[in-house]
VOGU-3710 file (C-alpha; in Angstrom, 3 decimals, decimal comma):
1> mstiiypspi> 77,083/-72,964/141,060  73,839/-74,620/139,987  70,847/-72,355/139,592  67,182/-72,713/138,723  65,664/-71,112/135,633  61,937/-71,741/135,637  59,740/-72,546/132,635  57,468/-69,744/131,480  54,690/-68,780/131,771  53,537/-71,739/133,938
11> fgpvhsrrlg> 55,602/-74,118/136,052  54,882/-76,755/138,642  52,924/-77,419/140,684  55,614/-77,412/143,362  55,512/-77,763/147,128  56,218/-74,421/148,762  57,607/-74,273/152,314  55,226/-71,431/153,072  52,295/-71,737/150,677  51,452/-75,417/150,114
21> islginlmpa> 50,818/-76,908/146,641  51,705/-73,999/144,412  51,203/-73,565/140,680  53,806/-71,097/139,515  53,213/-68,215/137,122  56,445/-66,853/135,677  56,107/-63,531/133,847  59,764/-63,496/132,826  61,392/-65,169/129,788  61,798/-68,930/129,943
31> dgkvctfdci> 65,508/-68,872/129,121  66,865/-66,250/131,512  66,444/-63,852/134,388  65,084/-60,293/134,413  64,945/-58,702/137,842  65,071/-55,304/139,510  67,275/-56,902/142,183  70,407/-58,990/141,643  70,497/-60,735/145,015  73,705/-62,585/145,815
41> ycecglnaeh> 71,597/-65,406/147,312  69,095/-65,801/144,444  68,403/-69,392/143,453  68,001/-68,211/139,847  71,577/-66,948/139,760  72,962/-63,540/138,938  71,387/-61,395/136,234  74,528/-61,146/134,103  74,931/-64,918/133,979  71,417/-65,552/132,637
51> rptlprptrk> 70,669/-62,947/130,010  67,482/-64,035/128,198  67,059/-64,148/124,438  63,305/-64,746/124,535  60,670/-62,074/125,290  58,409/-62,010/128,317  55,161/-63,936/127,794  52,243/-61,758/126,743  49,058/-61,329/128,736  47,245/-63,613/126,285
61> evaqaletkl> 49,932/-66,290/126,479  49,812/-66,289/130,275  46,026/-66,612/130,393  45,928/-69,378/127,794  48,676/-71,404/129,453  47,141/-70,980/132,903  43,694/-72,063/131,733  45,130/-75,129/129,984  47,022/-76,174/133,112  44,045/-75,618/135,420
71> iemnnngelp> 41,815/-77,725/133,161  44,458/-80,477/133,252  44,726/-80,311/137,035  40,949/-80,396/137,380  40,775/-83,482/135,179  43,422/-85,147/137,343  41,624/-84,227/140,555  44,633/-82,217/141,732  43,847/-78,606/142,522  46,446/-76,088/143,687
81> dvltfagnge> 46,349/-74,436/147,078  47,789/-71,297/145,571  48,600/-69,663/142,244  51,958/-68,017/142,810  53,557/-65,305/140,730  57,272/-66,028/140,999  60,020/-67,332/138,746  62,949/-65,743/136,941  62,648/-62,189/138,197  60,326/-59,520/139,544
91> ptahpqfadi> 56,721/-60,202/138,393  55,470/-56,652/138,932  57,980/-55,455/136,308  55,875/-57,019/133,541  54,215/-54,140/131,639  50,858/-55,963/131,698  51,094/-57,066/135,327  47,821/-55,504/136,504  45,819/-56,972/133,612  47,406/-60,403/134,132
101> iddtillrnq> 46,388/-60,285/137,796  42,788/-59,608/136,784  42,846/-62,494/134,268  44,291/-64,821/136,887  41,639/-63,963/139,445  38,910/-64,701/136,893  40,465/-68,073/135,991  40,966/-68,922/139,660  37,304/-68,166/140,358  36,276/-70,419/137,479
111> ycpkakvsvl> 38,512/-73,453/137,980  39,829/-73,489/141,563  37,853/-70,983/143,656  39,411/-72,155/146,937  42,957/-71,400/145,763  44,712/-68,220/146,830  46,525/-65,903/144,435  49,957/-64,948/145,741  52,649/-62,643/144,418  56,278/-62,938/145,529
121> snatlvgkqg> 57,638/-59,429/145,001  60,836/-57,638/145,973  58,660/-54,520/146,467  60,824/-52,328/144,235  57,778/-51,135/142,281  55,305/-50,831/145,172  55,464/-47,055/144,802  53,683/-47,268/141,434  49,968/-46,848/141,979  48,895/-49,324/139,292
131> vrealmrvdn> 51,218/-52,000/140,632  50,170/-51,392/144,218  46,469/-51,492/143,361  46,967/-54,789/141,521  48,827/-56,217/144,508  45,930/-55,180/146,734  43,590/-57,340/144,620  45,436/-60,601/145,292  45,045/-62,755/148,392  48,698/-62,787/149,383
141> pimkldtids> 50,904/-59,874/148,315  54,226/-61,123/149,749  56,656/-58,212/149,778  60,385/-58,414/150,434  62,104/-56,281/153,053  65,421/-57,903/154,013  66,657/-54,932/156,032  66,407/-51,162/156,153  70,200/-50,753/156,074  70,963/-49,091/152,732
151> ayikmvdcpt> 74,561/-50,339/152,603  73,411/-53,932/153,191  70,716/-53,627/150,517  73,283/-52,319/148,034  75,708/-55,130/148,878  73,309/-58,088/149,132  70,062/-57,272/147,271  71,921/-55,241/144,628  69,101/-53,109/143,137  69,540/-52,568/139,414
161> shydvnliid> 68,259/-48,977/139,575  67,802/-46,277/142,221  66,379/-47,749/145,427  65,263/-45,715/148,429  64,218/-47,988/151,281  62,211/-45,200/152,904  60,089/-44,863/149,748  59,591/-48,625/149,733  58,417/-48,512/153,336  56,019/-45,670/152,455
171> glkqmqgkai> 54,597/-47,750/149,596  54,140/-50,743/151,888  52,344/-48,552/154,419  49,914/-47,553/151,680  48,896/-51,198/151,346  46,832/-50,565/154,484  47,734/-53,694/156,398  47,258/-56,169/153,555  50,942/-56,727/152,813  52,803/-59,802/153,986
181> iqtmfmtgsf> 56,420/-58,938/154,682  59,001/-61,543/153,683  62,564/-61,295/154,968  65,658/-63,366/154,242  67,962/-63,833/157,212  71,352/-65,452/156,742  74,875/-65,578/158,072  78,296/-66,109/156,546  80,377/-63,839/154,345  81,584/-63,443/150,780
191> rkdgvsvsvd> 84,580/-62,008/148,977  84,072/-58,471/147,689  87,002/-56,659/146,060  89,339/-59,163/147,676  87,974/-58,605/151,182  85,739/-60,899/153,238  82,457/-59,102/154,003  79,867/-60,351/156,509  76,259/-60,773/155,356  74,912/-61,678/158,794
201> ntgdtfvtpw> 71,689/-59,698/159,338  70,446/-61,751/162,298  71,901/-59,556/165,034  70,236/-56,769/166,950  71,945/-54,069/164,872  69,859/-55,182/161,893  66,808/-56,706/163,542  65,803/-53,796/165,797  65,497/-51,120/163,039  63,927/-53,686/160,710
211> lkavkeiapr> 61,325/-54,528/163,339  60,629/-50,841/163,896  59,907/-50,446/160,169  57,741/-53,572/160,175  55,651/-52,155/163,010  55,212/-48,921/161,041  54,105/-50,869/157,955  51,675/-52,884/160,125  51,475/-55,901/157,786  48,989/-58,649/158,378
221> evmiytidre> 51,819/-61,162/158,629  55,586/-61,543/158,467  57,375/-64,521/156,905  61,024/-64,966/157,797  63,171/-67,566/156,099  66,731/-68,480/155,258  68,758/-69,974/152,438  67,239/-73,237/151,201  69,159/-73,908/147,981  72,606/-73,403/146,525
231> tpteglkkas> 73,460/-69,739/146,025  75,409/-68,114/143,166  77,745/-66,448/145,667  79,982/-68,640/147,818  80,290/-68,267/151,584  76,643/-67,555/152,430  75,214/-69,667/155,247  71,800/-70,509/156,656  70,579/-68,718/159,735  70,043/-71,221/162,518
241> reqldairdr> 66,667/-72,343/163,755  67,460/-70,644/167,069  68,246/-67,335/165,350  65,067/-67,416/163,281  62,942/-68,414/166,262  64,329/-65,524/168,302  63,476/-63,024/165,529  60,055/-64,597/165,029  59,298/-64,301/168,718  60,198/-60,596/168,690
251> viaagikcsa> 57,756/-60,004/165,836  55,014/-61,931/167,600  55,699/-59,972/170,805  55,063/-56,820/168,770  51,557/-58,114/168,052  52,201/-59,230/164,452  51,664/-62,770/163,170  54,975/-64,316/162,122  56,188/-67,658/160,769  59,728/-68,963/160,297
261> sy> 60,859/-71,354/157,545  64,096/-73,204/158,141
//
């Protein structure tokens, strides 16, 4: 299976389905993947297949590379719509994450003040006060919550350490309505221990308790999406437009802004 390992610390700009012209900031090594999840659908592949040999970029390296790229984009008359923390793993796991956020906001204000700062996070570290406070300082803290079913999370998102979805929900509640919830919906199945296991989380059994948790979190927005690129695990399939639209409409009916990306 083909996968994407992003350059570090800066990549793009790329066109994001949800965010527009996005300049990527990758806080993980340039030659591998470091993540607190090991999602079977991750476009970067599975953790074990992409062990890095390089270190994470330092705070100084990130700031220098970002400034250089923003100067270049300014000179070319091409400014980003958004500066997006994403890439080869969970950005909030970088030990200097909060300081890097502050540096990025300063550089954004200097070179592209209309651009938004976004973080794509799997929310595993939202319970840490320093991480959460840093996320609150960005324009778009986009936090993953694929389901609240612990067995599904273990099977599909594959946390690399202890994960309690109720603690994650509590941390998201503490973001006081600023969080944007991002959820992957898909269908299909994969082979696990010689048995075919469904990964379909589009049905009411999954959607109703997920929506209940979303209403408790009270985010400012929900983004639902489906598989867009080749996955490292075979058998996974896109959710249909009709399935995503039906889920989106339920979120909107609950009084929460929601968009669907197909």
